[in-house]
Structures are given as C-alpha cells and as structure tokens.
N, CA, C and O atoms as a GROMACS GRO file, in nm:
protein
  260
    1MET      N    1   4.888   4.404  -5.444
    1MET     CA    2   4.783   4.355  -5.374
    1MET      C    3   4.849   4.204  -5.333
    1MET      O    4   4.916   4.143  -5.416
    2SER      N    5   4.827   4.156  -5.216
    2SER     CA    6   4.859   4.028  -5.176
    2SER      C    7   4.774   3.938  -5.225
    2SER      O    8   4.656   3.960  -5.253
    3SER      N    9   4.839   3.823  -5.238
    3SER     CA   10   4.785   3.694  -5.307
    3SER      C   11   4.671   3.649  -5.237
    3SER      O   12   4.594   3.581  -5.306
    4ALA      N   13   4.631   3.672  -5.090
    4ALA     CA   14   4.534   3.635  -5.062
    4ALA      C   15   4.427   3.711  -5.081
    4ALA      O   16   4.316   3.662  -5.103
    5VAL      N   17   4.448   3.822  -5.074
    5VAL     CA   18   4.318   3.925  -5.142
    5VAL      C   19   4.297   3.936  -5.277
    5VAL      O   20   4.188   3.978  -5.314
    6ARG      N   21   4.406   3.895  -5.383
    6ARG     CA   22   4.356   3.863  -5.516
    6ARG      C   23   4.281   3.736  -5.506
    6ARG      O   24   4.180   3.729  -5.576
    7ARG      N   25   4.308   3.642  -5.437
    7ARG     CA   26   4.239   3.497  -5.445
    7ARG      C   27   4.094   3.536  -5.392
    7ARG      O   28   4.000   3.482  -5.451
    8THR      N   29   4.067   3.617  -5.297
    8THR     CA   30   3.935   3.644  -5.242
    8THR      C   31   3.852   3.732  -5.342
    8THR      O   32   3.729   3.723  -5.348
    9TRP      N   33   3.923   3.815  -5.416
    9TRP     CA   34   3.865   3.912  -5.504
    9TRP      C   35   3.806   3.796  -5.644
    9TRP      O   36   3.695   3.792  -5.696
   10ARG      N   37   3.915   3.722  -5.669
   10ARG     CA   38   3.868   3.644  -5.776
   10ARG      C   39   3.761   3.546  -5.763
   10ARG      O   40   3.693   3.506  -5.857
   11ARG      N   41   3.749   3.507  -5.633
   11ARG     CA   42   3.611   3.397  -5.596
   11ARG      C   43   3.511   3.483  -5.578
   11ARG      O   44   3.402   3.440  -5.615
   12LEU      N   45   3.512   3.595  -5.533
   12LEU     CA   46   3.390   3.699  -5.532
   12LEU      C   47   3.341   3.715  -5.680
   12LEU      O   48   3.222   3.710  -5.710
   13VAL      N   49   3.454   3.737  -5.781
   13VAL     CA   50   3.412   3.765  -5.897
   13VAL      C   51   3.346   3.646  -5.967
   13VAL      O   52   3.250   3.657  -6.044
   14GLN      N   53   3.409   3.526  -5.934
   14GLN     CA   54   3.349   3.393  -6.007
   14GLN      C   55   3.207   3.368  -5.936
   14GLN      O   56   3.108   3.319  -5.989
   15SER      N   57   3.219   3.406  -5.823
   15SER     CA   58   3.060   3.388  -5.771
   15SER      C   59   2.951   3.468  -5.842
   15SER      O   60   2.842   3.432  -5.888
   16TYR      N   61   3.007   3.574  -5.840
   16TYR     CA   62   2.880   3.679  -5.927
   16TYR      C   63   2.872   3.646  -6.045
   16TYR      O   64   2.762   3.670  -6.095
   17ILE      N   65   2.957   3.593  -6.121
   17ILE     CA   66   2.953   3.563  -6.264
   17ILE      C   67   2.853   3.422  -6.278
   17ILE      O   68   2.765   3.401  -6.361
   18THR      N   69   2.892   3.347  -6.180
   18THR     CA   70   2.784   3.212  -6.185
   18THR      C   71   2.643   3.248  -6.134
   18THR      O   72   2.542   3.184  -6.164
   19LEU      N   73   2.645   3.356  -6.055
   19LEU     CA   74   2.494   3.375  -5.988
   19LEU      C   75   2.408   3.447  -6.144
   19LEU      O   76   2.290   3.430  -6.172
   20CYS      N   77   2.512   3.528  -6.225
   20CYS     CA   78   2.435   3.589  -6.333
   20CYS      C   79   2.418   3.491  -6.438
   20CYS      O   80   2.317   3.506  -6.506
   21ALA      N   81   2.504   3.380  -6.472
   21ALA     CA   82   2.491   3.280  -6.518
   21ALA      C   83   2.346   3.196  -6.478
   21ALA      O   84   2.271   3.134  -6.552
   22ARG      N   85   2.340   3.217  -6.354
   22ARG     CA   86   2.220   3.106  -6.310
   22ARG      C   87   2.087   3.176  -6.366
   22ARG      O   88   1.993   3.119  -6.421
   23ASP      N   89   2.103   3.326  -6.337
   23ASP     CA   90   1.965   3.402  -6.366
   23ASP      C   91   1.959   3.414  -6.506
   23ASP      O   92   1.842   3.430  -6.540
   24ASP      N   93   2.033   3.414  -6.596
   24ASP     CA   94   2.039   3.409  -6.728
   24ASP      C   95   1.968   3.284  -6.770
   24ASP      O   96   1.870   3.281  -6.845
   25ALA      N   97   2.036   3.165  -6.704
   25ALA     CA   98   1.985   3.035  -6.775
   25ALA      C   99   1.845   3.005  -6.733
   25ALA      O  100   1.770   2.941  -6.806
   26ALA      N  101   1.809   3.052  -6.611
   26ALA     CA  102   1.667   3.062  -6.562
   26ALA      C  103   1.567   3.106  -6.662
   26ALA      O  104   1.467   3.047  -6.705
   27LYS      N  105   1.624   3.240  -6.695
   27LYS     CA  106   1.524   3.316  -6.821
   27LYS      C  107   1.496   3.238  -6.944
   27LYS      O  108   1.389   3.240  -7.006
   28HIS      N  109   1.601   3.168  -6.975
   28HIS     CA  110   1.584   3.082  -7.107
   28HIS      C  111   1.527   2.946  -7.067
   28HIS      O  112   1.501   2.867  -7.158
   29GLY      N  113   1.506   2.911  -6.948
   29GLY     CA  114   1.426   2.773  -6.913
   29GLY      C  115   1.511   2.661  -6.864
   29GLY      O  116   1.465   2.552  -6.828
   30TYR      N  117   1.657   2.698  -6.863
   30TYR     CA  118   1.748   2.586  -6.837
   30TYR      C  119   1.764   2.578  -6.663
   30TYR      O  120   1.744   2.679  -6.597
   31SER      N  121   1.791   2.487  -6.617
   31SER     CA  122   1.805   2.448  -6.476
   31SER      C  123   1.956   2.410  -6.465
   31SER      O  124   2.007   2.318  -6.527
   32ILE      N  125   2.020   2.490  -6.382
   32ILE     CA  126   2.146   2.437  -6.332
   32ILE      C  127   2.182   2.411  -6.184
   32ILE      O  128   2.152   2.487  -6.091
   33PRO      N  129   2.231   2.330  -6.177
   33PRO     CA  130   2.259   2.249  -6.012
   33PRO      C  131   2.318   2.325  -5.959
   33PRO      O  132   2.405   2.389  -6.018
   34THR      N  133   2.289   2.343  -5.825
   34THR     CA  134   2.349   2.460  -5.722
   34THR      C  135   2.476   2.391  -5.667
   34THR      O  136   2.545   2.456  -5.588
   35GLY      N  137   2.516   2.253  -5.703
   35GLY     CA  138   2.648   2.201  -5.629
   35GLY      C  139   2.762   2.208  -5.742
   35GLY      O  140   2.858   2.131  -5.736
   36VAL      N  141   2.752   2.288  -5.828
   36VAL     CA  142   2.864   2.286  -5.926
   36VAL      C  143   3.006   2.347  -5.862
   36VAL      O  144   3.010   2.459  -5.809
   37TRP      N  145   3.117   2.262  -5.873
   37TRP     CA  146   3.254   2.322  -5.792
   37TRP      C  147   3.336   2.332  -5.929
   37TRP      O  148   3.320   2.266  -6.031
   38SER      N  149   3.430   2.431  -5.901
   38SER     CA  150   3.527   2.468  -6.021
   38SER      C  151   3.641   2.462  -5.955
   38SER      O  152   3.652   2.485  -5.835
   39CYS      N  153   3.755   2.420  -6.054
   39CYS     CA  154   3.878   2.438  -5.996
   39CYS      C  155   3.944   2.540  -6.011
   39CYS      O  156   3.940   2.600  -6.118
   40VAL      N  157   4.020   2.582  -5.910
   40VAL     CA  158   4.064   2.732  -5.907
   40VAL      C  159   4.186   2.745  -6.011
   40VAL      O  160   4.207   2.848  -6.075
   41ARG      N  161   4.253   2.646  -6.019
   41ARG     CA  162   4.376   2.650  -6.118
   41ARG      C  163   4.304   2.636  -6.276
   41ARG      O  164   4.340   2.717  -6.361
   42CYS      N  165   4.215   2.545  -6.305
   42CYS     CA  166   4.187   2.574  -6.445
   42CYS      C  167   4.057   2.596  -6.497
   42CYS      O  168   4.031   2.594  -6.618
   43ASN      N  169   3.960   2.622  -6.390
   43ASN     CA  170   3.823   2.633  -6.376
   43ASN      C  171   3.747   2.517  -6.477
   43ASN      O  172   3.668   2.535  -6.569
   44GLN      N  173   3.795   2.412  -6.433
   44GLN     CA  174   3.720   2.309  -6.504
   44GLN      C  175   3.603   2.264  -6.396
   44GLN      O  176   3.625   2.250  -6.276
   45PRO      N  177   3.465   2.242  -6.464
   45PRO     CA  178   3.366   2.223  -6.351
   45PRO      C  179   3.356   2.066  -6.321
   45PRO      O  180   3.395   1.971  -6.389
   46HIS      N  181   3.287   2.071  -6.192
   46HIS     CA  182   3.265   1.930  -6.145
   46HIS      C  183   3.125   1.936  -6.064
   46HIS      O  184   3.091   2.028  -5.990
   47LEU      N  185   3.056   1.831  -6.091
   47LEU     CA  186   2.928   1.842  -6.019
   47LEU      C  187   2.924   1.770  -5.874
   47LEU      O  188   2.818   1.771  -5.811
   48GLU      N  189   3.046   1.706  -5.817
   48GLU     CA  190   3.060   1.654  -5.695
   48GLU      C  191   3.200   1.699  -5.655
   48GLU      O  192   3.296   1.700  -5.732
   49LEU      N  193   3.201   1.737  -5.526
   49LEU     CA  194   3.303   1.784  -5.451
   49LEU      C  195   3.419   1.631  -5.474
   49LEU      O  196   3.538   1.649  -5.503
   50ALA      N  197   3.372   1.520  -5.458
   50ALA     CA  198   3.470   1.409  -5.458
   50ALA      C  199   3.562   1.414  -5.581
   50ALA      O  200   3.684   1.399  -5.580
   51THR      N  201   3.465   1.445  -5.711
   51THR     CA  202   3.548   1.455  -5.855
   51THR      C  203   3.643   1.572  -5.857
   51THR      O  204   3.747   1.582  -5.921
   52LEU      N  205   3.589   1.656  -5.778
   52LEU     CA  206   3.684   1.788  -5.762
   52LEU      C  207   3.842   1.748  -5.711
   52LEU      O  208   3.953   1.774  -5.758
   53ASN      N  209   3.800   1.678  -5.598
   53ASN     CA  210   3.922   1.636  -5.502
   53ASN      C  211   4.013   1.557  -5.588
   53ASN      O  212   4.135   1.572  -5.598
   54HIS      N  213   3.922   1.454  -5.664
   54HIS     CA  214   3.992   1.370  -5.730
   54HIS      C  215   4.089   1.434  -5.843
   54HIS      O  216   4.207   1.399  -5.847
   55HIS      N  217   4.042   1.518  -5.924
   55HIS     CA  218   4.097   1.620  -6.027
   55HIS      C  219   4.205   1.681  -5.974
   55HIS      O  220   4.315   1.660  -6.027
   56LEU      N  221   4.197   1.756  -5.873
   56LEU     CA  222   4.317   1.822  -5.770
   56LEU      C  223   4.439   1.724  -5.760
   56LEU      O  224   4.558   1.745  -5.783
   57ARG      N  225   4.380   1.620  -5.722
   57ARG     CA  226   4.490   1.516  -5.661
   57ARG      C  227   4.562   1.453  -5.811
   57ARG      O  228   4.676   1.409  -5.811
   58THR      N  229   4.491   1.454  -5.917
   58THR     CA  230   4.561   1.388  -6.015
   58THR      C  231   4.628   1.462  -6.122
   58THR      O  232   4.729   1.422  -6.180
   59GLU      N  233   4.559   1.591  -6.150
   59GLU     CA  234   4.590   1.676  -6.248
   59GLU      C  235   4.700   1.773  -6.193
   59GLU      O  236   4.795   1.798  -6.266
   60HIS      N  237   4.693   1.827  -6.070
   60HIS     CA  238   4.754   1.933  -6.017
   60HIS      C  239   4.841   1.902  -5.910
   60HIS      O  240   4.920   1.986  -5.866
   61GLY      N  241   4.830   1.762  -5.856
   61GLY     CA  242   4.908   1.716  -5.724
   61GLY      C  243   4.906   1.775  -5.624
   61GLY      O  244   5.001   1.793  -5.549
   62VAL      N  245   4.757   1.824  -5.605
   62VAL     CA  246   4.722   1.897  -5.470
   62VAL      C  247   4.644   1.800  -5.394
   62VAL      O  248   4.555   1.741  -5.455
   63ILE      N  249   4.664   1.770  -5.260
   63ILE     CA  250   4.609   1.692  -5.165
   63ILE      C  251   4.496   1.770  -5.115
   63ILE      O  252   4.517   1.864  -5.039
   64ALA      N  253   4.380   1.740  -5.149
   64ALA     CA  254   4.253   1.842  -5.107
   64ALA      C  255   4.181   1.725  -4.998
   64ALA      O  256   4.174   1.602  -5.012
   65GLY      N  257   4.136   1.801  -4.900
   65GLY     CA  258   4.041   1.729  -4.794
   65GLY      C  259   3.920   1.755  -4.811
   65GLY      O  260   3.835   1.706  -4.736
   0.00000   0.00000   0.00000
C-alpha cells in the first residue's frame, strides 16, 4: 500500500473513532468540542489550529500553514 493510501486510511479510522467517542461521551452526559485537532505524528490533541501549528513547528520541525 502506498503511503498516501495508508495516511488516508489512518485518517478515516481516526475520524470514525472520534465520532464513536463523541457519541459515547454524549450518552454519558459529556460534551466534547467539535474543533479538536490532533497531531498526525504523536496524536497530541489541540483545541485550536494555531496551537497545533505551533506544536508541529516546535516539536516536529514542520512548517504548517
């Protein structure tokens, strides 16, 4: 499998898991913000895109726009 296909598959799986987690949290009375960003390299969650970009720049040396 090419890396692009693996990356796309991984993102689809992560999206599905996130949706299931939101449904499960809703059943238990918890509210999860919809704007949660996750680092693709270490899966660290961020509530704002700017903090994700800063994390990528400082922790992984990636210039994200």
